[in-house]
Structure formats: structure tokens, C-alpha cells
FIKOL-232438 format. One record per atom (N, C-alpha, C): residue in one letter; x, z, y. Coordinates in steps of 0.02 Angstrom, whole numbers, plus 50000, padded with zeros to 5 digits. Layout:
N
AXZY/...
END
This chain:
454
M500294962348497/M500204964248568/M499484963048588/K499184957348567/K498494955948586/K498024961048555/R498164962848490/R497734967848458/R497784974548494/L498394976448513/L498474982648550/L498114982348616/S498134976648650/S497784975848714/S497044976948706/I496754974148652/I496034974748641/I495844981948628/I496274985448589/I496134992448574/I496144996648638/I496654995548679/I496714999348741/I496134997848787/L495944991448793/L495384989548836/L494754992848813/S494644992948747/S494034995948720/S494015003348736/M494585006748728/M494605013848744/M494445015148817/A494715010948861/A494595011948932/A493875010948951/L493555005848923/L492875004148943/L492365008848913/T492485011148852/T491985015548820/T492075022748840/G492665024348869/G492785031348889/G492805035948829/C493015033348771/C493005037448710/C493475043348718/A493295048848685/A493705054848690/A494355053748654/Q494905056448683/Q495545056148650/Q495945062048672/S496475063548635/S496915069048651/S497445066748700/L497395068948761/L497875067148812/L498425072348815/P499035070448836/P499555075448846/P499325080848893/Q499575086848883/Q499345092548923/Q499415091248998/A499955087649017/A500065086249088/A499515082149118/F499125078549075/F498605074249101/F497915077549099/N497855083549071/N497205086749070/N496975087949141/L496375085349156/L496155085149225/L495725091249242/T495835093949301/T495375098649330/T494885094649373/P494235094949358/P493765090749395/P493835091749470/S493845086149507/S493885086649580/S493205088049609/R493205090949669/R492575092249703/R492295085749730/T491665084849723/T491335078949750/T490765081249795/G490445076449827/G489905078149873/G490165079049943/S489805082849983/S489975083750053/S490625087650061/A491025085550108/A491655089050122/A491505095450161/S491945100250152/S491885106350192/S492055104850264/H491875109550307/H492055108950377/H492815108950384/P493095104850429/P493825104550437/P494165111350444/A493845116050479/A494155122650487/A494235126150420/T493765125150375/T493815128050308/T494375124750268/L494385118150270/L494895114550232/L495595116050258/R495665117250323/R496315118350351/R496645124650321/R496245129350298/R496535135450269/R496865133950202/L496695128150172/L496995126350108/L497685123150116/T497865121450176/T498475117750188/T499015122050219/S499625119350221/S500185122950250/S500305120750323/S499875116650350/S499955114450419/S499265113550450/Q499245110150507/Q498605108750538/Q498235103050504/I498555099850456/I498275093850425/I497865095650363/A497225093950364/A496785094950307/A496575088350276/H496735082750309/H496545076150284/H497135071350294/V497305067750242/V497815062450246/V497485055950225/V497555050850268/V497255044350255/V497825039250250/I497865035650194/I498385030750182/I498065023850182/I498175020050235/I497895013350242/I498425008350220/I498265004350170/I498754999850140/I498544992650155/Q498944989250195/Q498844982250209/Q499334978050168/E499384971550182/E499724967050136/E500294963050168/N500874963450137/N501384958150138/N501674956350207/R502004961150238/R502324959750303/R502964963850309/T503404961750353/T504014965450370/T504004967050446/P504414971750468/P504454973050540/P504674966950580/D505164963150554/D505384957150590/D504824952050597/N504364951950548/N503814947150550/N503224949650591/L503014955950582/L502384958150611/L502464962150675/F503044965250685/F503144969450745/F503744967150784/N503864960750785/N504444958150820/N504394959550895/G504914962650921/G504924964250993/G504614970851011/L504394974750962/L504114981350978/L504654985551012/P504524988351071/P505034992151107/P505334997751064/G505994998051061/G506335003251025/G506445001950952/A506094996950924/A506154995550853/A506694990350840/D507004990750781/D507544986350762/D507254979950733/T507174974850776/T506944968250754/T507404962950784/V507404957050754/V507844951650777/V507454945250784/Q507744940450819/Q507424934050832/Q507704928350790/S508214929750750/S508494924550707/S508774927750644/G508864923550592/G509134926050529/G509614921050499/K509964923150447/K510444918950413/K510114915150356/N510394909250340/N510194905750280/N510804904750234/S510684901750177/S511204901250126/S511764896450146/K511654892550198/K512164887850222/K512594890850277/G512494897250291/G512884900450343/G512624899050413/Q512024896250419/Q511744894450483/Q511294900050509/R511214900450575/R510724904850606/R510084901050614/V509534903950591/V508874900850595/V508444904850642/Q508194901650694/Q507764905050742/Q507084906550710/L506854912750719/L506194914450694/L505664911150739/Q505194907650707/Q504684903950743/Q504024907750743/P503634907150797/P502984910450798/P502494907150750/E502174911150709/E501654908750663/E501064913450666/L500464910850670/L499874915050674/L499804919350611/L499454924950618/L499314929150561/L498964925150506/T498594920150526/T498214915950479/T498594909650459/A499244909750466/A499644903950446/A499464901950374/P499374895350361/P499084893150297/P499584892550240/Y500064897050236/Y500524896750179/Y500714903850157/D500894904250094/D501094910550064/D501784909550032/I502204914750037/I502884914550011/I502934918849949/T503264916449898/T503324920349837/T503674927049850/H503424932249818/H503724938849825/H503754942249757/R503904938449707/R504074941149642/R504754944649645/H504924948249592/H505574951549590/H506144946449595/S506054940649563/S506574935549568/S506654933049639/A506114932949678/A506164930849748/A506554936049788/F506444942449774/F506844947449807/F507584946349794/Q507754944949732/Q508454944049714/Q508764938049750/V508374932649755/V508624926749790/V508724928249864/E508234931449895/E508284932849967/E508814938249981/Y508854943249938/Y509354948549947/Y510064945749941/A510164941149895/A510794937449888/A511394942149886/N511364946949839/N511924951649831/N512104955349895/G511594956649935/G511694960449996/G511854956350058/Q511894949750051/Q512034945450108/Q511414943850149/L510814944550118/L510174943250151/L510144936250181/D510404931450145/D510414924550171/D510094919450124/G509664921950078/G509354917250031/G508634915650045/F508384917450105/F507674916550120/F507474909150121/N507934904750134/N507774897550136/N507714894550067/L507874898450015/L507884895749947/L507264897349906/V506824901749931/V506254903749891/V505674898849897/Q505234899049847/Q504654894549846/Q504104897249891/S503674892749913/S503084894549952/S502544889349939/R501924891149956/R501354886649945/R500994885450011/C500874879250025/C500514877350086/C499814875050066/K499314877750099/K498624875850085/K498494868750107/K498254864650064/K498064857850083/K497384858050117/P497264853950167/P497704848850196/P498094851350257/S498254857850258/S498584860850316/S499274857950327/Q499504858550389/Q500184856750406/Q500594863250409/C501134863450371/C501554869350369/C502274867450389/P502664872450410/P503364871050426/P503734868750364/P504324865850372/P504724863950314/P504834870050268/R504854868750203/R504874874250155/R505444879150168/G506034876750184/G506604881150192/G506594885550254/T506124884250299/T506084888250361/T505474892850361/R505024892350313/R504394896050316/R504484903650319/P504954906750283/P505014914050288/P505274916450356/Y505584911950394/Y505884913850458/Y505354913250513/A504914918150515/A504344917750562/A504144924650585/Y503824924950642/Y503534931150667/Y502844929850694/V502424935050693/V501734934450718/V501744936250792/P501484931950836/P501474933650908/P501094940150921/Q501324943950968/Q501034950550982/Q500284950050998/Y500084944851035/Y499384944451055/Y498914943850995/E499184941450938/E498774940750878/E498634947450846/V499074952350856/V499024958750822/V499074964550872/Q498794963650931/Q498864968650983/Q498644975650962/P498104976450923/P497924983350902/P498484986750864/Y498864983050824/Y499434985950788/Y499964988350838/F500114984250887/F500614986250936/F500384992350976/D499734992450993/D499474998251030/D499545004650989/L499385004350925/L499455010150882/L500185012350876/A500615007350865/A501325008850856/A501645011850918/E501415009750977/E501705012351039/E501385018951060/Q500755019851045/Q500415026051064/Q500625031851019/Y500775030350956/Y500955035550908/Y501675034250883/A501815035450819/A502485034650793/A502525028450749/F503095024950754/F503225019050713/F503885020050677/A503905018350613/A504525018950574/A504805012050562/D505415010750587/D505725004250576/D506225004350518/S506245009950481/S506665010350421/S506255012650361/M505645010150358/M505205011350300/M505315005550251/F505535007250191/F505695002150141/F505175002250085/Q504964996250065/Q504564995750005/Q504974998349948/T504695002749907/T505095005649853/T505245000649799/N504744996849777/N504854992249721/N505024985249745/E505424981749707/E505634974949725/E505184969749692/G504554969849710/G504074965349680/G503414965349716/P502894962349686/P502264961249720/P501774967049716/S501134965549729/S500634970549744/S500464975249686/F500374972649626/F500144976949572/F500604982949560/P501254981949550/P501684987849543/P501734991949607/A501704988749665/A501744992449728/A501194997649733/H500594995849714/H500035000549719/H500105006249668/Q500465005149614/Q500615010549568/Q501095015649600/Y501545013149640/Y502005017549676/Y501635021849727/F501105019249758/F500715023149806/F500335028849772/L500215028249707/L499845033349671/L500305038049632/S500825035249600/S501245039049555/S501975039649576/G502165035949628/G502865035849647/G503295031849599/T502985027949555/T503335023949506/T502835019049475/S503095014149437/S502665009649399/S502855009749326/T503165015249303/T503355015849233/T502745015549187/T502865013449126/T502315012849078/T502085019549052/A502515024649057/A502365031449034/A502865036149068/P502725042649067/P503195047349096/P503885046749065/N504405046649106/N505095046349084/N505275039749049/S504845034849053/S505005028349023/S505535024849064/G505945020849031/G506435016749066/G506185009949083/L505545008649069/L505235002049082/L504725002749138/R504774998349187/R504314998249244/R503934991649245/A503284991949261/A502924985749277/A503234982849339/S503414976349336/S503804973549391/S503474967649426/E502934964949398/E502614959049427/E501864960049428/N501504954949453/N500774954949446/N500614952549375/P500104955549343/P499934953449275/P499614946549274/A499644943449216/A499314936949205/A498784937749152/S498244933949159/S497684934349112/S497564927449082/P497364927249019/P497204920748988/P496534917849011/T496154921849048/T495504919549073/T495494920049148/K495004916849179/K494924917249251/K494634924049270/G494774925949332/G494504932249356/G495054937349369/A494854942949397/A495334948049417/A495664951149357/T496294952949365/T496664956649314/T497084961949347/G497334966649308/G497724972149334/G497364978749324/G497554982549273/G497224988849258/G496924988849189/C496614994549172/C496324995549105/C495684991549094/D495404988549147/D494824984149140/D495034976849138/S495674975449132/S495914968549129/S495644965049068/P495544958449072/P495334954649013/P495824955548956/A495574955748895/A496004956148837/A496514950548838/G497124952148821/G497654947248823/G498044947148887/S497824950948937/S498204951449000/S498874954848987/L499394952449019/L500054955349009/L500424955649076/V500844960649083/V501264961349142/V501984961849120/L502434958649157/L503144959149142/L503404966149158/L503874968449117/L504204974849127/L504944973649141/I505234977949182/I505944977449197/I506294983649169/D506884982549138/D507254988149110/D507804990349157/K508184995349137/K508694998249181/K509244993349198/D509324988149158/D509844983149171/D509584977149210/G508944977349228/G508654972049270/G508364966149231/Y508284966849166/Y508004961449126/Y507244962049123/E506904956549134/E506174956249129/E505984952249066/N506154954949008/N506024951248946/N505544954948899/Q505164959648926/Q504654963148888/Q503994963048927/T503454963648891/T502784963648923/T502364969348896/A501824970848931/A501344975948909/A500664974348939/Y500154976748907/Y499484976648937/Y499514981048999/P499214978949056/P499304982449120/P498884988749127/C498924993149078/C498554999449077/C499055004749053/F499195009749095/F499725014549081/F499435021549083/D499855026349064/D499655033349073/D500255037449094/R500205039949155/R500725044149184/R500385048249239/P500695053749260/P500385057849313/P500315053949378/A499815055849417/A499695052849482/A499565058349533/L499615056649596/L499495061549649/L498795064549643/S498325060549619/S497645063149611/S497625068949562/D498065069149512/D498085074749465/D498285081249501/L498785080749545/L499005086649582/L498455089049628/L498085084449658/L497525086349701/L496975089649661/D496805086649603/D496285089549561/D496465096649539/A497095097749524/A497315104349501/A497215109749554/Q497205107749617/Q497085112549672/Q496375112149699/S495935108649663/S495235107749683/S495175104649752/L495645100049768/L495615096149829/L495305089349813/T495015086149863/T494655079949851/T495075073949867/W494925068349834/W495255061949849/W494755056349840/H494855051049878/H494465044849872/H494935038849875/Y494765033749839/Y495145027449841/Y494635021849855/Y494685018749914/Y494215013549934/Y494515006649918/Q494125002449884/Q494354995849865/Q493774990849868/E493944984349867/E493434979249880/E492924978649824/Y493134979149762/Y492664978249706/Y492884982749649/P492424984449604/P492604988849548/P492984985149494/G493284988849449/G493614985849391/G494334983949404/A494554978849368/A495244976649371/A495394973349438/G496024973749458/G496234970549521/G496944972449538/L497284968049572/L497984969249589/L498054975349635/W497554976549678/W497584982049726/W497184988049704/N496874987749645/N496434993049621/N496844998049580/G497265001849615/G497765006049582/G497505010849530/P496975014749543/P496755019749493/P496555016649426/D496335010349427/D496105007149366/D496675006449315/A497295006449337/A497865005349292/A498135011749262/I497835017549278/I498065023949250/I497515026449204/L497645026249139/L497115026949089/L496705033249097/H497035039049105/H496645045249107/H496235045649171/V496465042549226/V496065042249287/V495465037649275/R495585031949245/R495045027149231/R494515030149186/Q494715034349139/Q494235037249091/Q493885043449117/S494115046349172/S493835052649196/S493155051449228/P492705056349224/P492055055749258/P492135054849333/E492665057749362/E492765057449435/E492915050349458/Y493125045949412/Y493265039049431/Y492655035949465/Y492065037649442/Y491455034449467/Y491225037349534/T491515042949554/T491345045749620/T491925045249669/D492535044849644/D493115044949688/D493405038049702/V493245033149661/V493445026149674/V492825022649701/I492865020249764/I492275018349802/I492335011149827/T491805007349820/T491775000549847/T491154999949892/P491194995549943/P491774991849968/P492174996250015/P492734993750042/P493134997850087/P492765000350149/S492294996350174/S491934998250235/S491515004550225/Q491425006750162/Q491045012850150/Q491375018850183/I492035018450195/I492365024050228/I492095025150298/L491895019650331/L491615020350398/L490945024050396/T490545022550346/T489905025950337/T490015033250318/D490485034350273/D490615041250250/D490845045650309/I491295043150350/I491525047050407/I490935048450454/G490525043350466/G489945044250509/G489455049350482/N489455050150415/N489015055050383/N489345061850375/G489955062650403/G490285069050401/G490685070350339/Y490915065050305/Y491325066150245/Y491985062550250/L492535066150236/L493195063250229/L493575067450179/A493805064450125/A494155068050073/A494825070750100/N495115075350063/N495765078050083/N496295072650084/V496295068250034/V496755062650031/V496365056350016/T496475051250056/T496095045050051/T496575039050052/W496495034650002/W496835028250003/W496325022950025/V496515018550070/V496065013350094/V496405006550085/T496135002450040/T496394995650031/T495884990850063/P496104984950083/P495664980450122/P495294975350078/T494854971750110/T494614965550080/T495164960250088/V495114954950050/V495614949650057/V495614946950128/Q495034946150158/Q494984943250225/Q495334947650277/A495304954150269/A495594958850319/A496274961350298/S496594958250249/S497184961150217/S497844959750252/D497874954750296/D498504952150325/D498904948050275/H498634946950215/H498984943150163/H499054935950184/A499664933550188/A499794926650209/A499414921650165/G499124916650197/G498764911550161/G498074913550139/H497864919850152/H497204922150130/H496814925450187/T497164929150230/T496814933050281/T496464928650332/D495904931250359/D495564927750414/D495784930450482/G496264934850482/G496524937550545/G496194943950569/S495734946650529/S495354952450551/S495694959150535/G496284958950504/G496624965050484/G496734970150540/P497014968050597/P497114972950652/P496464976250674/S495924972450677/S495274975450695/S495024980150641/W495134978350578/W494934982650522/W495274989450526/V495934989350534/V496304995550539/V496084999550600/A495994996150656/A495764999550717/A495085002750706/S494654999450668/S493985002250656/S494025008850617/V494455008950566/V494535015150527/V494835020650570/V495355018950608/V495665023950652/V495175026450704/N494795021950734/N494305023950785/N493765028450755/A493555026850694/A493045031050662/A493295038150653/I493915038850631/I494205045550623/I494325048850691/G494595044950737/G494755047750803/G494165050250841/N493585047250830/N492985049250865/N492545054050824/S492825056750771/S492445061250727/S492715068350732/Q492385072950696/Q492615079950694/Q493265080650655/F493485075250622/F494075075750580/F494735074350617/W494695071950678/W495305069750713/W495835075150716/N495645081250735/N496135086550746/N496445089150681/S496225086650623/S496495089150560/S496735083450515/T496905077650545/T497045071750505/T497725068650522/A498055066150470/A498645061850478/A498495055250444/I498605049750480/I498475043050454/I499135039350448/F499255036450389/F499835032250378/F499595025050366/V499815020450408/V499645013350399/V500285009850377/T500275006850319/T500855003250295/T500644997050258/W501134993050236/W501024986750203/W501344987050134/D501014984350082/D501224985850014/D501844982149990/D502004976450020/D502634973150005/D502844968650062/W503434965950057/W503714962050112/W503444954950116/G503124952550063/G502774946150064/G503224940050067/G503874940850057/G504334935250061/G504614933850130/W504344937250182/W504554935950251/W505254938450264/Y505584935350311/Y506274937350329/Y506284944450357/D506804948050337/D506964954450369/D507714955350365/H507994957950418/H508724957950425/H509074964250403/V508704969450384/V509004975950367/V509114976450292/K509714977850272/K509894978250202/K509624984750170/P509234984250117/P508974990250084/P509504993350038/A509454999850028/A509875003249978/A509655001149908/Q510105000949861/Q509944999149792/Q510035005349748/Y509475008349727/Y509505014249685/Y509565012549611/N509265006949591/N509275004849521/N509074997549518/S508894995149459/S508744988049451/S508104985749485/Y507704990349512/Y507054988349541/Y506884991949606/E507324996049633/E507204999949694/E507835000049736/L507824998949802/L507284997949848/L507224990549866/S506664988849900/S506564982049924/S506644981950000/F506424976450031/F506494975550103/F506024980350142/R506134980550206/R505724984850249/R505004982450252/V504554987150260/V503854985850278/V503694990250338/P503214988250379/P503034992550437/P502694998950415/L502755004150456/L502385010350447/L502205013150515/I501555014450525/I501315017850586/I501045024650566/V501245029850601/V501015036650588/V500565038850646/I499935040050631/I499425041450681/I499135048350669/S499145052450719/S498875059250712/S498875062450781/P498455067450792/P498505071150856/P499165074850862/Y499535075450806/Y500185078850807/Y500765074050798/A500625067550795/A501165062650791/A501525062150858/K502175061050856/K502555060150917/K502335053750952/S502255054051017/S502035048251055/S502625043851073/H502515037251071/H503025032451091/H503685033751054/Y503635035250990/Y504215037150951/Y504355031950897/V504985030050890/V505195025550836/V505665029450791/S505475030250729/S505885033850680/S506385028950649/H507025030850651/H507545026750620/H507795029850555/Q507475035250533/Q507665038250469/Q507395034050412/R507765034250356/R507555030150299/R506965033350263/H506425029450257/H505825031550221/H505675026450166/E505245028350119/E504995023750069/E504295026150049/F503975022750001/F503295024549982/F503245031849960/G503775034249926/G503775041249904/G503765046149961/S503955044050021/S503935048450079/S503215050550096/I502745045850088/I502045047550101/I501805052450048/L501985051349985/L501795055949932/L502075062949946/K502705063149968/K503025069549980/K502695073250038/F502495069650090/F502135072850145/F501505076150118/V501135072550077/V500515075350049/V500665081450006/E501165080949963/E501335086449918/E501535092649957/E501955091850007/E502175097650045/E501615100550088/N501215096050117/N500685098250162/N500175102550125/F500005100550064/F499485104150026/F499785108949974/G500445109449971/G500755113949923/G500615112049851/L500695105649835/L500485103049770/L501025103249717/G501655104249736/G502195103049689/G502385095749692/S502775093449644/S503045086649646/S502865082649584/L502785076149593/L502705071549536/L503385070349502/N503925072049536/N504605071149509/N504755063949492/T504505059549536/T504695052449530/T505075050849594/T504915045349627/T505275043649688/T505125048349746/D504595052249741/D504455057249792/D505005062549796/K505335063649740/K505845068949737/K506435067349782/R506645061049785/R507225059149826/R507035057449898/S506385056549911/S506165054049976/S506145059550028/D506175057450092/D506055062250146/D505305063350153/D505095067650199/D504395069450204/D504065067150269/L504395062850307/L504115059850367/L503975064850424/L504235070850417/L504095075850468/L504425074350535/D504925069850535/D505225068150600/D504735064550645/C504185061950616/C503675058350655/C503165062950686/F503205069450673/F502695074250696/F503015079550741/N502575082450782/N502755088450820/N502165093150816/F502185097750767/F501625102250756/F501625108250803/S502155108750844/S502175114450891/S501765113150954/K501585106950965/K501175105451024/K500435105451006/G500025105551055/G499305105251042/G499105098251021/A498515097650993/A498255091150971/A498135086651031/Q498395080651028/Q498275075951083/Q497595072751076/R497285071451132/R496615068551134/R496635061351108/F496135059351071/F496115052551044/F495895047751098/V496235042051100/V496055036551145/V495875030651101/R495285028051111/R495035022651069/R495495016551072/I495605013551013/I496005007551007/I495565001451017/R495734997251066/R495344991251079/R495504985951027/A494994982451004/A495084977150954/A494544971950962/P494674965650941/P494174960350949/P493544961550909/L493604964850850/L493024966150807/L492924973650800/N492294975750797/N492164982850791/N491914984750721/A491774991150712/A491564993550646/A490934990050621/A490474988450666/A489854985150645/A489984978550611/Y490494975050633/Y490674968650602/Y490844969650528/F491244974650514/F491464975750444/F490904978650402/L490464982550432/L489904985250394/L489404979750375/R489404974250413/R488954968650398/R489244963850346/Q489894964150333/Q490204959250290/Q489984960150218/P489764954750185/P489584955350114/P490204956250072/N490114959250014/N490674960149968/N490804953549932/S491364950449950/S491514943849922/S491774944249851/G492084949849833/G492384950349767/G492984945849758/A493234943049813/A493794938449809/A494434942149791/S494854938749753/S495494941549734/S496044936549749/P496614938849775/P497164934249787/P497514932549721/D497164929049677/D497424928049609/D498004923149608/D498174920249666/D498794916349669/D499334920149707/D499224926849714/D499734931249743/D500334930949697/Y500874928049720/Y501414926649672/Y502094928249702/
END
């Protein structure tokens, strides 16, 4: 396994030529300046020429949007002793993190009873004071801490039945945002199910991972007793975009391996020349690009650790970060041709009271929030239809006429209940936030990784 890992790593880093399956042969994507929105709109089946997918970290509706008008949230939850536990207010910057491995999902899910949240492990930052271990998942963030999120959710559409597709942490979740799956290869019965581990310090996850890095795989029966180097090859949404000569960008904090650096884990994407123009660091570069008149047809935006909302790591700037990106688009020439999806990559161990459907040994997980922002999004609308990560992929596929990846996008809905394309574009109203775009443009690239994301 180690020898195979070294071989794969060498191939990824040197970009050596190899024979890829025909399905992976890439049509080079367009780079450089974007066309005028009116030109790009002719390529689509709707008024939308740009889709922006903003991915934040580790929250549930009960935790982050508790009390949002019209949304299904609760103030208490069950524990394994049959008791009702009141959800307590905890700041976005609460100094503890709750495990969100696949095993944690199983404990919390508790065969559909959703009463095992008091049994999972958590870590409290020393010398901080944290709630008792068994009550830590039973918490919500006060609205005043995340007011920009509430403003976005109320002004546009909010989905309270958006489910994380995979029952695990960030690394496989980001594969689902790109491919609709975390399988090791097309039609494989094995999925990457956890965050990878490395024998050395530093970031891991992807084809640039240190030699010897391994990720657990889950089979159809739910066993996690196999491992692989965290570098795979399967189709991605970027392939469908490239085939239609449409543009895409993926913004991330630092280059190379990383739990949130999704394209790095797909070998043919990592080896393509477009990787060096379409995968962009740091995330704040999107603010500069929009200001310079550029926005790709499809854009993934991942945060810095500080702005991520990740429990135990974030500095609380996440709502301002998201507001800055939305404001940049809203005040640009791209507003009338854009749909923005803001979601969170996993549930983070936090309590949520809605039972997810079980499609197989690894899908679906608990709810995560989803905000749909667009001049054509329904105002003050809460969607109660069941969505998952594949729903975002399906919206993109249908909007641009791309065909299907034939993974979880195939069974998913397309989120069209959140839109009304028969009305005119609504005027953008700036989202107020404590920090503005200039703050994020000034932030140095820390290169920090939540390497204890567990």
C-alpha cells in the first residue's frame, strides 16, 4: 500500500502522461476574462449564467438557524436516557469541537431514534471552560451572532430539509460537492468515508498528500476495514463543464493537499493544465476577480479556517465573509445572471431533530442549512422539500444542459422550488455585516488546516 501511495503521489506531482479512460479525457476549459453576462446567458437554459457554491463548515439548522421564522427548528432534544435536554446558547466561537466521524453519526442517529448525541466525544480547548461533555452537542448559536445569515435566509430562500449526503466529515463531503460521490473509482462499491491520516505533520487529503497517507473506505455493508491513498479518479462536474467549454473556478485557502481542497483528490483534474488556472488561492481572490469583471460559470468557494464556522477553530467572521462574497456579486454586473447556494459541508456533531432517509450504508446524514440567493429566488420562502448535495449538482446540470454525472445527482431534486423565473429580477439590497470585503482582502494567508477535524 505504501509503495502504491508513493507511485500515485509521484504521478500526481510530476504530471506524467498516462492513458486515462475515455470518460476522463478533458476538453480544455476557457480561462482568462469572462464573457459579458448577456453572452453567457445564451449558453444556458434559464436566466442563470453563473452559479456560485459557497461551502461553510459543520452546522445544522437546529444549531445555526434556531428560531428562523417558518423553519423547522426545536429548542430541546432527546438523549439516550430518555430525557429532554434544553438546547443552550453557545457562541459561534465556542471553544469545543464535536466528533463527526461516520461512527459519530451512527451513535447520534441511534437506529433512527436520534437520541445518542450525549454519547459522542468532543474536545475542549484548554484552558477554556466548556459545558459538560454530554450536553455539548445540544446547543444553538444566538441570532445576534450570525445576523447576516438570518438576513440572507429571510430575504431569499432557505431550505430546512437540506441533508448532508455523506455520513462523515469534510474530506468525503467535498468530494460529493464535486462528483456527487466519494467512491474510489466509477461504479466502485467503496467510498472514502473519513478524513485521511498522514504519518507526517501537515495537510493531507488529495493527490498531493504525503506518502503513506491513508483514508478509510466504507463498503456496501457499512464496514470500514479497508484503506486507500486519498487520490481517486472519477468524473466530476468540472468535466461536464469543460465538455461544453464553460468555465469553473474553485477557491481555497492554500494550494496542494487539504481536507477542503476537493479538486486535488481527483487525479485527472489534479494533472490537468487547467488545475493551475481554475484552482485559486486564497479565497478572498474571488472578491478581486468580481471587482475586475470576472466570474466563472460555476464557482466553488471554500473559506479560511478563521471564517469557516468550524467549531473550535473559527474566529466568528464567517457570516461577514459570506456577506462579503454575496455583496460583491450583488453590486456587480453579474447579479442578474447569478444563483448563489450557501451551505455547510457536514453537521459537525451538533444536535438536529429531523431523521434523515437511509439510502445505503453511508447516505444520508443529518440536515445542514442551505440558503438560495438570486434575483430570481423566492423571497421569504422556506423550502420543506428534501434536498441533498446532489441537488446543487443537478441544478447546475439542468441549467447548463450538461447531462448527468449519474451519481447522487440522479436521484436528487433540482432546487427549482426555491426559484420563480417568471418574475423579473429583484433588486439587490446590500447585506449588513460587522466586517467588510476590505477586511478579508487584508488577511494574510495563514495556511492553517483543521488537522484535528475529527
